[in-house]
C-alpha positions, 0 to 999 in steps of 0.5 A: 813376660820379658824375653829373659823371663820367657827363657828361664821360665819356659824350660821349667814349665815344660819340665813340670808338665805332667808332674803330680802336684805336690811331688815337687822338690827344689834343691835350695842352697840359698844362693841366687840360682837356686833362689830363682829356681824356688821362686819361679816353681812356687809360682807355676805350682802355686806353692804346691812344692817343697825345697830341701836344704843340705846343711854341710856344716862346712862354713861358720855360717852354716846354721845362718844360711839354713836360718835364711832358707827357712825364712825365705821358704816360709815367706813364699809359702813353701814347705823346707826341709833342712837336712845335715850331712857329714862330710868324709875326709878327701876331696871336700867338693866330691864328698860333699856332692856325694853326701848330698845325693846320698840324701836326695836318693833317700828323700825321693819317693816314687813319682817325685822330682828333684829340680836342680838349678844347674845352668849352662855355665855350670854345664860348661864348668863341669865338662871342663873339669872332667875333661882337665882332670882326665874323667872323660866327657860324659853328658850331663843329662837333663833328667835321670832317675835317682832313688824312687824319683828323678832329677830334673835340670830344666836350666841346663841350656840357660845361661847364668846371665839370663838368670840374673836378669830374671831376678832383676825383672822380678825385683827380688830385692824389693819383695824380700827375696834375698840370697846367700853369697857363699864367700867360699865361690870366690876361692880360686884354690877350688878347681871350679872357681879357679876355672870359673874366675880365672880361665872361662872368661879368657876363653869366652872372650876368644871364643864368644859361642864356646858354651853353646858349642859344647852344648851342642857337642853335649847333646850328640853324645848325650843321646848316645850315651843314654842308650848305651846307659840304658843298655848297660843299667840291666847288667848286675856286672860288666861283661867285659870278655863280651865287649872285647869280642865285639871289637870295640876300641880302647876308647869306646870300651872305656866309656862303656866301662864308665858309663856302667860305673855311673849306672852303679853310683860311682863317678870321678874315676879318671881315665888313667886309672881305668885304663891301667885297670883295663890293661891289667885285665888284658894282660895279667892272669891274676885278679886285678882290683881296683878301688872305687870309693867304698867298693872294689872293681873286680874281674872274674870269668871275664866279668867285672863286678863291683864288690862292697866291703865284707859285712860283719856277720855273726858265726851262726844265724838260726833260720826257719823255712817260713820266715827265710832270713835277712842278712846284712849282705843279702837274703835267704829264702825257701821253697817247698818242693813236695807240698809242705815244708818239713816239720822238723827242719830246724836249720842254721846259717854258718859261713865257710872256715875251709875244709867243709864236705857235703854228702851227695850220693853217699860221697863226700864233695868238696865245698871248694869243688862246688864253688869252682864248678859254679864259677862263684867269684872268689870274694863271694865264697867265704860269705855264702850262707851254708846251711846246717842241720845240727853239725851237718852241712846239708846245703849251699842255697842256689848251688847244691844239696846234700842228701838231708835236703829233702822236701825244699830248696833255698835261693840266695840273693846277694844285695 
């Protein structure tokens, strides 16, 4: 084994240690890097791996490329899935990435790992793109959870040159193992290509060890961010007021908010937009809001929430004690408090229209007052399920119960 081969294969071998046979996927675009990853993985696992190719449909030859990856995978004796995605309008690079990762998240089952052929050059490009576009420095982890499985980047510290030497040393061409050369990779109207072809060659000529230096710094930041990300991943909301009281500086607070957003699957927000939002939260007595992909970042009672679009709801739903009810935005469940559920309890779910009251202790309590006392965020109030028996409001699940709600309690969990 040559030194170049060892530099490429050993990180992959280490990444696969302890991984259950048959649970390995390779993200296979058909380019030289992912082709090398698929070949090396197939050899290390003796074919006990699978490939996934995302068909973006953005290039006239996309069908030809899909045929190529199917032919090459068959040549290697590896199962491949070709999955089509629709790219939403907007930044093509960002939307294509979002679409890919949405497919990967659905694909991975418990214990599965997805290998990405990202290498050290990709890492440098990604890091500098984030800095130049004002999105901050966030470390690219070697591994992270995705769906029920995980994503691994075994070659994050391996250079593109080493991968190309591995391909030459193993004589891919003579073995019929070709790869796709996407002409879009030479189009410098794309930011990444401009950086790769026009900027980095001059930077590396001036500072030959720039990639290694960035990797070292990324390792230091990555260890710190991993601890913070683990802590933040337990939060269902971001406790802005709590962190303000901890006397974190603006930069640390901004980084913590960005990491929490990344834990929630939100990427790409600039420091400028996040910084302006934080400023509004500090200075405004209103309800600042920031659009983040298809969700909205809102603040209530010193906490940030990522709010999904309001779902389309029917005016009324029938619900039973035993089965509960699944709604587009959450689940309603019941618990008997006096042995068994009442036998006659036919309930329905409706939603707030304004002016509703609940009879408690012989007095009428305004629904608005119940929500305010419970500190329910304003955007949740109109979609909180209201339980009716006939035309009488009898309960707000998890918040308040009327005199007629005897022998049971209900819980409501937003998705």
